[in-house]
C-alpha positions in Angstrom: 23.9 -9.1 -24.4 21.6 -12.0 -25.3 20.3 -12.2 -21.8 19.7 -8.5 -21.7 17.8 -8.6 -25.0 15.6 -11.5 -23.8 14.9 -9.6 -20.5 13.9 -6.5 -22.4 11.7 -8.6 -24.7 10.1 -10.3 -21.7 9.3 -6.9 -20.1 8.4 -5.4 -23.4 10.7 -2.4 -22.9 13.3 -0.6 -24.9 16.9 -0.2 -23.8 16.4 3.6 -23.2 13.6 2.8 -20.8 15.5 0.1 -18.8 16.7 2.3 -16.0 13.3 3.7 -15.3 11.6 0.4 -15.5 14.1 -1.4 -13.2 13.9 1.4 -10.6 10.1 1.2 -10.7 10.3 -2.5 -10.3 12.6 -1.9 -7.3 9.9 0.5 -5.9 7.3 -2.1 -6.6 9.3 -4.8 -4.8 9.7 -2.8 -1.6 6.1 -1.6 -1.8 4.8 -5.2 -2.1 6.8 -6.3 1.0 5.6 -3.2 2.9 1.9 -3.8 2.1 2.1 -7.5 2.9 4.0 -7.2 6.2 2.0 -4.2 7.5 -1.3 -5.7 6.6 -0.7 -9.2 8.1 1.3 -7.9 11.1 -1.1 -5.1 12.2 -4.2 -7.1 11.5 -2.9 -10.1 13.5 -1.8 -8.1 16.5 -5.1 -6.2 16.6 -7.3 -9.3 16.3 -5.3 -11.3 18.8 -5.7 -8.5 21.3 -9.5 -8.7 21.1 -11.6 -11.0 23.3 -15.3 -11.6 23.6 -17.5 -8.5 23.2 -14.4 -6.4 22.4 -14.5 -8.0 19.0 -18.0 -6.8 18.4 -17.3 -3.2 19.5 -13.6 -2.5 18.6 -13.5 -4.1 15.2 -16.3 -2.0 13.5 -14.9 1.1 15.2 -11.4 0.3 13.8 -12.8 -0.2 10.3 -14.7 3.1 10.4 -11.7 4.9 11.8 -9.4 3.4 9.1 -11.8 4.7 6.5 -12.0 8.2 8.0 -8.1 8.3 8.2 -7.9 7.2 4.6 -10.2 10.0 3.5 -8.3 12.6 5.5 -4.8 11.5 4.4 -5.7 11.2 0.7 -7.6 14.5 0.8 -4.6 16.3 2.3 -2.3 14.6 -0.3 -4.5 15.6 -3.2 -4.8 19.2 -1.9 -1.0 19.5 -1.6 -0.4 18.2 -5.2 -1.3 21.5 -6.7 0.8 23.5 -4.2 4.1 21.7 -4.0 6.1 19.5 -6.4 5.4 15.8 -6.7 8.9 14.9 -5.6 8.7 17.0 -2.4 5.2 15.7 -1.6 6.1 12.1 -2.2 9.3 12.3 -0.1 7.5 14.1 2.7 4.7 11.6 2.7 7.1 8.6 2.9 9.0 10.3 5.7 5.7 10.8 7.6 4.8 7.1 7.1 8.3 6.1 8.2 8.0 8.4 11.3 4.7 6.8 12.2 6.1 3.3 11.9 9.2 4.3 14.0 6.7 5.7 16.7 4.8 2.3 16.6 8.1 0.4 17.1 9.1 2.7 19.9 5.7 2.1 21.6 6.1 -1.7 21.3 9.4 -1.5 23.2 8.5 1.1 25.9 4.8 1.0 26.7 3.2 -1.5 29.1 -0.3 -1.3 27.7 -0.4 -1.7 23.9 -4.2 -1.8 23.3 -4.3 1.6 21.7 -1.1 0.9 19.7 -2.6 -2.2 18.2 -5.8 -0.3 17.4 -3.8 2.6 15.7 -1.6 0.2 13.7 -4.7 -1.6 12.3 -6.3 1.7 11.3 -3.1 2.9 9.7 -3.2 0.1 7.1 -5.8 1.8 4.9 -4.3 5.3 4.7 -0.7 4.0 4.3 -1.8 1.7 1.5 -3.6 4.5 -0.3 -0.7 6.9 0.0 2.0 4.4 -1.1 -0.1 3.4 -4.1 -0.6 7.1 -5.0 3.1 7.7 -4.9 4.0 4.7 -6.9 1.6 5.3 -9.7 2.2 9.0 -9.6 5.9 8.3 -10.2 5.0 5.9 -13.0 2.8 8.5 -14.7 5.5 11.1 -14.6 8.2 8.8 -16.1 6.5 7.7 -19.3 4.3 9.1 -22.0 0.9 7.7 -22.7 2.1 5.3 -25.4 4.9 3.9 -23.2 2.6 3.6 -20.2 0.1 1.4 -22.1 2.9 -0.9 -23.2 4.9 -1.0 -19.9 2.1 -0.9 -17.2 1.6 -4.7 -17.2 5.3 -5.4 -16.5 5.4 -2.8 -13.7 2.3 -4.1 -12.0 3.5 -7.7 -12.3 6.7 -6.8 -10.4 4.7 -5.4 -7.5 2.3 -8.4 -7.4 5.2 -10.9 -7.5 6.9 -9.1 -4.6 3.6 -9.3 -2.6 3.2 -13.0 -3.4 6.8 -13.8 -2.3 6.4 -11.7 0.9 3.0 -13.2 1.9 4.1 -16.8 1.3 7.3 -16.2 3.2 5.7 -14.9 6.3 4.7 -18.3 7.8 8.4 -19.4 7.4 9.7 -16.1 8.8 7.4 -16.3 11.8 9.3 -19.4 13.0 12.2 -17.1 13.8 10.6 -13.7 14.7 7.4 -12.5 16.5 4.4 -11.1 14.7 5.2 -7.6 16.0 8.5 -7.8 14.1 6.6 -7.9 10.8 6.0 -4.2 11.3 9.7 -3.7 11.7 10.1 -5.4 8.3 7.5 -3.0 6.9 9.6 -0.1 8.2 12.7 -1.4 6.5 10.7 -1.8 3.3 9.5 1.7 3.5 13.2 2.8 3.7 13.9 0.8 0.6 11.0 2.4 -1.2 12.2 5.9 -0.2 15.7 5.0 -1.4 14.5 3.9 -4.8 12.4 7.1 -5.1 15.4 9.3 -4.2 17.5 7.6 -6.9 14.8 8.4 -9.4 14.9 12.0 -8.3 18.7 12.1 -8.4 18.7 10.7 -12.0 16.1 13.3 -13.0 13.9 10.6 -14.6 10.6 12.5 -14.4 9.6 13.7 -17.8 6.2 15.1 -17.0 5.4 18.2 -14.9 2.1 19.4 -13.8 1.2 22.5 -15.8 0.9 25.7 -13.7 -2.0 28.0 -14.1 -4.6 25.3 -14.4 -8.0 26.2 -12.9 -9.4 24.5 -9.9 -12.7 22.6 -10.3 -15.0 22.2 -7.3 -16.4 18.8 -6.4 -20.0 19.8 -7.1 -19.0 20.7 -10.7 -17.2 17.3 -11.1 -20.2 15.3 -10.0 -22.4 17.1 -12.6 -20.6 14.8 -15.1 -22.9 11.7 -15.2 -20.0 9.3 -15.8 -18.1 10.5 -12.7 -21.3 10.5 -10.6 -22.1 7.0 -11.6 -18.5 5.8 -11.0 -18.6 7.5 -7.5 -21.9 5.6 -6.7 -20.4 2.4 -8.0 -17.2 2.7 -5.9 -19.2 3.8 -2.8 -21.5 0.8 -3.0 -18.6 -1.5 -3.7 -16.6 -0.3 -0.7 -19.6 -0.6 1.6 -20.0 -4.3 0.5 -16.2 -4.9 0.9 -16.3 -3.5 4.4 -19.2 -5.7 5.4 -17.3 -8.7 4.0 -14.1 -7.7 5.8 -16.0 -7.4 9.1 -17.5 -10.8 8.7 -14.3 -12.4 7.5 -12.2 -10.9 10.4 -14.8 -12.0 12.9 -14.7 -15.6 11.7 -11.0 -16.0 11.5 -10.5 -14.6 15.0 -12.8 -17.3 16.3 -11.3 -20.1 14.1 -7.5 -19.5 14.6 -5.3 -19.0 17.7 -2.6 -16.4 18.2 0.1 -18.4 16.4 -1.9 -19.7 13.4 -3.8 -16.4 12.7 -0.9 -14.5 10.9 0.0 -17.7 9.0 -3.6 -18.1 7.7 -3.9 -14.4 6.9 -0.6 -14.4 4.9 -1.5 -17.5 2.9 -5.1 -16.3 2.3 -3.9 -12.9 1.1 -1.2 -14.5 -1.0 -3.8 -16.6 -2.8 -5.9 -13.5 -3.4 -2.9 -11.8 -4.9 -2.2 -14.8 -7.2 -5.7 -14.5 -8.6 -5.1 -10.8 -9.1 -1.9 -11.6 -10.9 -3.7 -14.2 -13.1 -6.5 -11.8 -14.0 
């Protein structure tokens, strides 16, 4: 009992909230591993497959394609939110992501030419990250009221960040025993764990908020008439343009600096360091 009380105090939660918090921490753990292994694995495979002028042409095309896929996937997800229940939408989305990862694994084992597979896997990083984060925080928002959310959100986010840190710093060790392509198989297993945690949440009926029916739809033009939203949209747009330029330069340089074996190790350690700074902030 003393250990349990100390754990609740550490997480700043009440006993009645424990089941919800621990299931969300489980989701965050699997999500952290999924994001880390897919990002490092797909990026390394794609970059290692590029040589010479391919890097100058294929990398920007892949970055643009990833952005377009991210817009399409999130637009469809948001459009469906008002038409079907969140539980059905989240489960369906995770099953689609799982199916895509299974198709990539099948392609790795059956196709002779894998250029297009590496390209697609790289472009799939952005939309899958967006969708998984939407599901995770969507579940969080439906399990707690506003007062609880403000108190608990730090603990929940910490769990996901710690899982990412563990996964990223473990990758150099794991790659001594498996190939880089197998990182995507680990991401597939992690997605299965994420789906399992979510199904347990549904089975226990832990969602306490429901989207009210009968709410009116607001067009994008009307939304952007709000000066705050318009300025935020401009800020995010400019920021993302800057981030993509930095990403392009960064990926170009590391491709030239590291060989096939050291590239995934560097990416995992670098991204792990970035996550540590996110955790500290």
